[in-house]
N, C-alpha and C positions, 0 to 999 in steps of 0.2 A: 765099298765106295762106289757111288754112282758115276758113270762116265757117259757123256753124250756121244751119240753115234756119228754125227757128222757136223760140218760147219754150220749148216742152216739151223740145226737144233741149238747149237752153241750160241749163235747170234740171237735167236728168239729167247733163249734163257737170259741173256744179258739185256737185250733191248725190249723184249716183249713182242707179242704178236699183235699187229694193229687191228683194232675194231673201230669201224667208222661210226662216229657219234652224230655228226651233222656239219652244217656250213653256216658261218656267220657272214651275212651279206650287208654291206652298207652302200646305199646309193645317194646319200646326201652327206652334208658336213657333220651330221649328228653321229655320235658313237652308237654302236649296237653291241649286244652281248648274246650269250647263248639262250637267254630267256625272252628276249624281245626281237630276235631276228625273225624273218618271215616263216621259217619252219623251226620253231623253238625246240631245244633238246636239253636233256639233263636239268629239268626245271623243278624236280622234287628233291628234297634233302637226301643225300648230302651235296647235291648239285655236282660241281666239278672238284670239290674239296679232296685233296690228297691224291688226285689222279696224275699219272704221267701221260702227257699229251704229245702227239706229233701234229704239227701245224704246217700247212702249206698255203701261201698267199697267192692269189691270182694277179695281184698288182701291189704297188708300194703302199704300205699301211703301217700303223702303229698298234701294238697290242699291249695289254696290261691286265694281270689278274686283279680283280676288285672284290670287295667284301659284300657289296649290295647291288641289286639290280639298277639302282640309280647312280651307282659309281660309274665314272666315265674316264676313259683315257684321253689324253691330249697329245699333240706333237711334242710338247715339252716334257711330259711324264712317261711316255710310252717307249716301247722297244720297237725300233724301226725294222720292218721286214721288206726286202726287195721282192720284185715280181718273181714268182716260182721258187722263192727261197723256202727251204724246209728247216724247221727248228723243233727241238724237243724241249718241252717246258714241264717242270714239276710244279703242280699247284700245291700250296701249303694248306693246312687244315683250317685256316680262317677265311680264305677267299674261295668262293664257289662260282664266281662269274668270270668269264673272259671277255674283256671289252676290246672292241676293234673300232678304229676310225681310219677312214681313207686318207691318202695324201692329197691327190688331186683328181682322181677319177674313181669310178665305181670299183669296188673290190669285194672279193669273197675269200674267206679263210676256211679251208677244210680242216676239220678237227677229228683226229683219231685218238683213241685211248690205247696205250701200250700196256698190255697185261700179260 
């Protein structure tokens, strides 16, 4: 039987070790996603499909996994994140884009993959 040596290794085995993927930034009322943000990331298949993500927002915003680059989150359909909130999100196998829309001011959402 394999046993982990210490608490850090145990937490990484459960939660994964974060790998920075990129930042989704929106400076207008329009939604942005991982393929149309200023520094696009994970734009080739399988995109973000099936990934476990760690997200941190710089300001209040709404997020939502969507199935196409033209799909967009709204304040009515999205998951609201507060400033500096961190959340873990599991993308399913049909949605490869993470859509972000700001609440009232510019916002950036940092995205890491937990692997």
